C-alpha positions as a Markdown table, in Angstrom:
| # | Residue | x | y | z |
|---|---|---|---|---|
| 1 | Met | -8.8 | -4.1 | 53.9 |
| 2 | Asn | -7.5 | -6.1 | 50.8 |
| 3 | Val | -8.6 | -9.7 | 50.5 |
| 4 | Ile | -6.2 | -12.1 | 48.5 |
| 5 | Ile | -7.2 | -15.6 | 47.5 |
| 6 | Ala | -4.6 | -17.8 | 46.0 |
| 7 | Ala | -4.9 | -18.5 | 42.6 |
| 8 | Gly | -4.9 | -22.1 | 42.9 |
| 9 | Arg | -7.8 | -22.1 | 45.1 |
| 10 | Glu | -11.0 | -22.5 | 43.1 |
| 11 | Ala | -14.6 | -21.8 | 44.7 |
| 12 | Glu | -17.4 | -23.7 | 42.9 |
| 13 | Ser | -20.2 | -21.0 | 43.6 |
| 14 | His | -20.6 | -17.8 | 45.4 |
| 15 | Glu | -21.3 | -20.1 | 48.5 |
| 16 | Gly | -18.2 | -21.4 | 48.1 |
| 17 | Ile | -16.3 | -17.9 | 47.7 |
| 18 | Ser | -18.2 | -17.1 | 50.9 |
| 19 | Lys | -17.2 | -20.1 | 52.9 |
| 20 | Asp | -13.4 | -19.6 | 52.0 |
| 21 | Ala | -14.1 | -15.8 | 53.0 |
| 22 | Phe | -15.5 | -16.7 | 56.5 |
| 23 | Gly | -12.1 | -18.7 | 57.2 |
| 24 | Ile | -10.0 | -15.5 | 56.6 |
| 25 | Arg | -9.0 | -14.2 | 59.8 |
| 26 | Asn | -11.0 | -10.9 | 61.1 |
| 27 | Leu | -13.2 | -10.6 | 57.8 |
| 28 | Ser | -16.8 | -10.0 | 59.4 |
| 29 | Lys | -19.9 | -10.7 | 58.0 |
| 30 | Ala | -20.3 | -7.3 | 56.4 |
| 31 | Gly | -17.1 | -7.9 | 54.5 |
| 32 | Val | -18.3 | -11.2 | 53.1 |
| 33 | Ala | -21.5 | -9.3 | 51.9 |
| 34 | Glu | -19.3 | -6.8 | 50.5 |
| 35 | Leu | -17.3 | -9.5 | 48.7 |
| 36 | Glu | -20.4 | -11.2 | 47.5 |
| 37 | Ala | -21.8 | -8.0 | 46.3 |
| 38 | Lys | -18.8 | -7.3 | 44.3 |
| 39 | Asn | -18.7 | -11.1 | 42.8 |
| 40 | Ala | -22.2 | -10.4 | 41.7 |
| 41 | Ala | -21.4 | -7.2 | 40.1 |
| 42 | Val | -18.6 | -8.9 | 38.0 |
| 43 | Asp | -21.0 | -11.7 | 36.9 |
| 44 | Ser | -23.5 | -8.9 | 35.9 |
| 45 | Ala | -20.9 | -7.1 | 33.8 |
| 46 | Ala | -19.9 | -10.1 | 32.2 |
| 47 | Lys | -23.4 | -11.1 | 31.3 |
| 48 | Ser | -24.1 | -7.7 | 29.9 |
| 49 | Phe | -21.0 | -7.8 | 27.6 |
| 50 | Tyr | -21.8 | -11.0 | 26.0 |
| 51 | Glu | -25.4 | -10.8 | 25.8 |
| 52 | Pro | -26.8 | -9.2 | 22.7 |
| 53 | Ser | -28.7 | -5.7 | 23.2 |
| 54 | Ile | -32.3 | -6.4 | 22.5 |
| 55 | Gly | -34.6 | -3.3 | 22.5 |
| 56 | Asn | -38.4 | -3.1 | 23.6 |
| 57 | Ala | -39.3 | -4.2 | 20.1 |
| 58 | Gly | -37.5 | -7.6 | 20.2 |
| 59 | Tyr | -34.6 | -7.2 | 17.8 |
| 60 | Tyr | -31.0 | -6.7 | 18.1 |
| 61 | Arg | -30.0 | -3.3 | 17.8 |
| 62 | Pro | -26.4 | -3.6 | 16.4 |
| 63 | Lys | -23.3 | -1.3 | 16.5 |
| 64 | Val | -22.7 | 0.5 | 13.5 |
| 65 | Leu | -19.3 | 1.4 | 12.4 |
| 66 | Gly | -19.1 | 4.4 | 10.0 |
| 67 | Glu | -21.5 | 7.2 | 9.1 |
| 68 | Ser | -24.1 | 5.6 | 7.4 |
| 69 | Arg | -26.6 | 8.0 | 5.7 |
| 70 | Leu | -29.2 | 5.2 | 5.0 |
| 71 | Leu | -28.8 | 2.8 | 7.9 |
| 72 | Asn | -30.9 | 4.8 | 10.9 |
| 73 | Ser | -32.7 | 3.2 | 13.7 |
| 74 | Ala | -35.8 | 2.9 | 11.7 |
| 75 | Ala | -34.1 | 1.0 | 9.1 |
| 76 | Ile | -32.5 | -1.4 | 11.4 |
| 77 | Glu | -35.6 | -2.0 | 13.3 |
| 78 | His | -37.1 | -3.8 | 10.4 |
| 79 | Ile | -33.8 | -5.1 | 8.3 |
| 80 | Trp | -32.6 | -6.9 | 11.4 |
| 81 | Thr | -36.0 | -8.9 | 11.5 |
| 82 | Trp | -35.4 | -9.9 | 8.0 |
| 83 | Leu | -31.9 | -11.2 | 8.2 |
| 84 | Pro | -31.4 | -14.9 | 8.1 |
| 85 | Pro | -31.1 | -16.1 | 11.8 |
| 86 | Lys | -27.7 | -16.5 | 12.2 |
| 87 | His | -27.1 | -12.9 | 11.0 |
| 88 | Gln | -29.4 | -11.3 | 13.5 |
| 89 | Tyr | -27.1 | -10.8 | 16.2 |
| 90 | Asp | -24.2 | -9.4 | 14.3 |
| 91 | Asp | -23.3 | -5.7 | 13.9 |
| 92 | Ala | -22.4 | -3.6 | 11.1 |
| 93 | Ser | -20.0 | -1.4 | 9.3 |
| 94 | Leu | -20.3 | 0.8 | 6.4 |
| 95 | Val | -17.8 | -0.3 | 3.8 |
| 96 | Phe | -18.8 | 1.9 | 0.9 |
| 97 | Ser | -20.6 | 5.1 | 0.3 |
| 98 | Thr | -21.0 | 7.0 | -3.1 |
| 99 | Glu | -20.7 | 10.2 | -0.8 |
| 100 | Gln | -17.1 | 9.2 | 0.9 |
| 101 | His | -15.6 | 7.0 | -1.7 |
| 102 | Gly | -16.9 | 8.0 | -5.1 |
| 103 | Leu | -18.8 | 6.9 | -8.3 |
| 104 | Ser | -16.3 | 4.2 | -9.4 |
| 105 | Met | -17.3 | 0.6 | -9.8 |
| 106 | Arg | -13.6 | -0.2 | -9.4 |
| 107 | Thr | -13.6 | 1.5 | -5.8 |
| 108 | Phe | -16.7 | -0.4 | -5.0 |
| 109 | Phe | -15.3 | -3.9 | -5.8 |
| 110 | Glu | -12.1 | -2.9 | -3.8 |
| 111 | Arg | -14.1 | -2.2 | -0.7 |
| 112 | Thr | -16.7 | -4.9 | -0.9 |
| 113 | Glu | -14.6 | -8.0 | -2.1 |
| 114 | Leu | -14.2 | -9.5 | 1.4 |
| 115 | Ser | -17.4 | -7.7 | 3.1 |
| 116 | Gly | -19.1 | -11.2 | 3.2 |
| 117 | Pro | -22.8 | -10.4 | 3.9 |
| 118 | Ser | -24.0 | -7.1 | 3.2 |
| 119 | Leu | -26.6 | -4.4 | 2.4 |
| 120 | Leu | -26.9 | -2.5 | -0.8 |
| 121 | Met | -28.9 | 0.7 | 0.2 |
| 122 | Ile | -29.9 | 3.2 | -2.2 |
| 123 | Arg | -32.0 | 6.6 | -1.6 |
| 124 | Asp | -33.0 | 8.4 | -4.8 |
| 125 | Thr | -33.2 | 12.1 | -5.6 |
| 126 | Lys | -36.9 | 11.6 | -4.9 |
| 127 | Gly | -36.3 | 10.3 | -1.5 |
| 128 | Asn | -37.1 | 6.6 | -2.0 |
| 129 | Val | -34.8 | 4.2 | 0.1 |
| 130 | Phe | -34.6 | 0.6 | -1.2 |
| 131 | Gly | -32.0 | -1.9 | -1.6 |
| 132 | Ala | -30.9 | -5.6 | -1.3 |
| 133 | Tyr | -29.3 | -8.1 | 1.2 |
| 134 | Cys | -26.5 | -9.8 | -0.6 |
| 135 | Pro | -25.5 | -13.1 | 1.4 |
| 136 | Val | -22.0 | -13.3 | 0.2 |
| 137 | Ser | -19.0 | -11.0 | -0.9 |
| 138 | Trp | -19.4 | -8.9 | -4.0 |
| 139 | Lys | -17.2 | -9.6 | -6.8 |
| 140 | Pro | -16.7 | -8.6 | -10.7 |
| 141 | Ser | -19.1 | -11.7 | -12.2 |
| 142 | Gly | -19.5 | -10.7 | -15.6 |
| 143 | Arg | -22.7 | -12.5 | -17.0 |
| 144 | Asp | -22.6 | -15.1 | -14.0 |
| 145 | Ala | -24.6 | -14.6 | -11.2 |
| 146 | Phe | -24.1 | -14.9 | -7.5 |
| 147 | Gly | -25.7 | -15.1 | -4.4 |
| 148 | Asn | -28.1 | -17.5 | -3.1 |
| 149 | Gly | -31.6 | -18.2 | -1.8 |
| 150 | Glu | -30.9 | -16.0 | 1.2 |
| 151 | Ser | -31.0 | -12.9 | -0.8 |
| 152 | Phe | -33.9 | -10.5 | -0.5 |
| 153 | Val | -35.0 | -7.0 | -1.8 |
| 154 | Phe | -36.9 | -4.5 | 0.4 |
| 155 | Thr | -38.0 | -0.9 | 0.4 |
| 156 | Leu | -38.1 | 1.7 | 3.4 |
| 157 | Thr | -39.6 | 4.5 | 2.2 |
| 158 | Pro | -42.2 | 5.4 | 1.4 |
| 159 | Asp | -43.4 | 2.0 | 2.2 |
| 160 | Val | -41.7 | -0.7 | 4.3 |
| 161 | Gln | -41.8 | -4.0 | 2.3 |
| 162 | Val | -39.5 | -7.1 | 2.0 |
| 163 | Phe | -39.4 | -9.7 | -0.9 |
| 164 | Lys | -37.6 | -12.8 | -0.5 |
| 165 | Trp | -36.9 | -15.3 | -2.8 |
| 166 | Pro | -40.1 | -17.7 | -3.3 |
| 167 | Gly | -37.8 | -20.7 | -4.2 |
| 168 | Ser | -36.0 | -22.3 | -7.0 |
| 169 | Thr | -37.1 | -22.2 | -10.6 |
| 170 | Gln | -35.0 | -21.9 | -13.7 |
| 171 | Ala | -36.8 | -18.3 | -14.5 |
| 172 | Asn | -36.0 | -16.7 | -10.9 |
| 173 | Ser | -32.9 | -18.1 | -9.7 |
| 174 | Gln | -30.4 | -15.3 | -11.0 |
| 175 | Phe | -29.6 | -13.1 | -7.5 |
| 176 | Phe | -26.7 | -10.7 | -8.0 |
| 177 | Val | -24.9 | -9.6 | -11.2 |
| 178 | Ala | -21.9 | -7.1 | -11.0 |
| 179 | Asp | -18.9 | -5.8 | -13.0 |
| 180 | Thr | -17.3 | -2.4 | -13.9 |
| 181 | Val | -18.7 | -2.1 | -17.4 |
| 182 | Ser | -22.4 | -2.9 | -16.8 |
| 183 | Gly | -22.6 | -2.1 | -12.9 |
| 184 | Ile | -25.1 | -3.8 | -10.7 |
| 185 | Cys | -28.0 | -6.0 | -11.6 |
| 186 | Val | -29.9 | -7.4 | -8.5 |
| 187 | Gly | -32.7 | -10.1 | -9.6 |
| 188 | Gly | -33.9 | -11.3 | -13.1 |
| 189 | Gly | -36.2 | -12.9 | -15.3 |
| 190 | Ser | -38.5 | -12.1 | -18.4 |
| 191 | Thr | -39.9 | -8.9 | -16.8 |
| 192 | Gly | -36.6 | -7.0 | -15.6 |
| 193 | Ser | -34.5 | -6.7 | -12.5 |
| 194 | Ala | -35.5 | -5.8 | -9.0 |
| 195 | Ile | -32.5 | -3.2 | -8.9 |
| 196 | Ser | -30.3 | -1.9 | -11.9 |
| 197 | Val | -27.5 | 0.6 | -11.5 |
| 198 | Asp | -25.0 | 1.7 | -14.0 |
| 199 | Ala | -21.6 | 1.6 | -14.0 |
| 200 | Glu | -21.2 | 5.2 | -13.2 |
| 201 | Leu | -23.5 | 4.4 | -9.8 |
| 202 | Ser | -25.8 | 7.5 | -10.7 |
| 203 | Glu | -28.5 | 6.1 | -12.4 |
| 204 | Gly | -30.7 | 3.0 | -12.5 |
| 205 | Ser | -34.1 | 1.1 | -12.8 |
| 206 | Thr | -36.4 | -1.0 | -11.0 |
| 207 | Ala | -39.0 | -3.5 | -12.4 |
| 208 | Pro | -41.2 | -6.5 | -11.5 |
| 209 | Cys | -38.8 | -9.3 | -10.5 |
| 210 | Glu | -39.3 | -12.8 | -11.1 |
| 211 | Thr | -36.3 | -13.9 | -8.6 |
| 212 | Phe | -38.0 | -12.1 | -5.8 |
| 213 | Ala | -41.9 | -12.0 | -6.8 |
| 214 | Ser | -41.5 | -8.1 | -6.4 |
| 215 | Pro | -43.2 | -5.4 | -7.8 |
| 216 | Ala | -40.9 | -2.1 | -8.9 |
| 217 | Leu | -39.4 | -1.0 | -5.7 |
| 218 | Val | -39.8 | 2.6 | -6.8 |
| 219 | Pro | -43.6 | 3.9 | -6.7 |
| 220 | Glu | -45.2 | 5.1 | -9.9 |
| 221 | Ser | -45.7 | 8.3 | -8.3 |
| 222 | Ser | -42.0 | 8.8 | -8.5 |
| 223 | Ser | -41.2 | 7.2 | -11.9 |
| 224 | Ser | -43.8 | 5.7 | -14.6 |
| 225 | Asp | -40.9 | 3.8 | -16.2 |
| 226 | Gly | -39.2 | 2.5 | -13.1 |
| 227 | Asp | -35.9 | 4.9 | -13.6 |
| 228 | Phe | -34.4 | 6.6 | -10.8 |
| 229 | Val | -31.3 | 9.0 | -10.1 |
| 230 | Ala | -29.3 | 7.8 | -7.1 |
| 231 | Ala | -28.7 | 10.3 | -4.7 |
| 232 | Val | -26.4 | 8.1 | -2.5 |
| 233 | Ile | -25.6 | 4.3 | -2.4 |
| 234 | Glu | -24.1 | 2.3 | 0.4 |
| 235 | Val | -22.9 | -1.0 | 0.9 |
| 236 | Ile | -23.1 | -2.1 | 4.7 |
| 237 | Cys | -21.1 | -5.2 | 5.9 |
| 238 | Ile | -22.9 | -7.5 | 8.1 |
| 239 | Gly | -20.8 | -9.3 | 10.8 |
């Protein structure tokens, strides 16, 4: 039996719907129960659609658009708890990969200039995985730094560590510098950059960095001077 309730008649609750239903000729108690069950199912489906998916570990497990080689479930488990609270329920999408889009800084900027907040993730040829969170879209900046205090750098392999901006001083307020000639530089200060990648997106270095009060992100056992060869570099948009 099909039950049609006029669109102009609004029930204030399931109880109200039940009362309306009892007023319909030949609708049995079993029919009312069936109608209430359907309403409950609709509510449950809507709730599951709009509420974030929280895993057993208590973090949001985002949907990731694109085939990232670096943002796996283990990486997500850590990184999403490090993000600013306003982005901890955002999904992600791969916008740039050296494997898919080549080794051009021009292509890098074309694909990331409207990305908004993003992760720069690197895996070197020795298996170390590390990167940075950039809270704004990438842009060719020349000598001018961009970014803000939400920025951070991290390592995932061999150790899981995060290094956030400790606060404003004249010596450590440089976050990101990037251009088509010099490549990418993350952090600064008298001791060096947390991450520096050449314009060919193939080689780089890491050093103790005042901006994030971080050590070199590649262990000494892999490189005594902090140099690395990139196997893959990705930029993953957040939101």
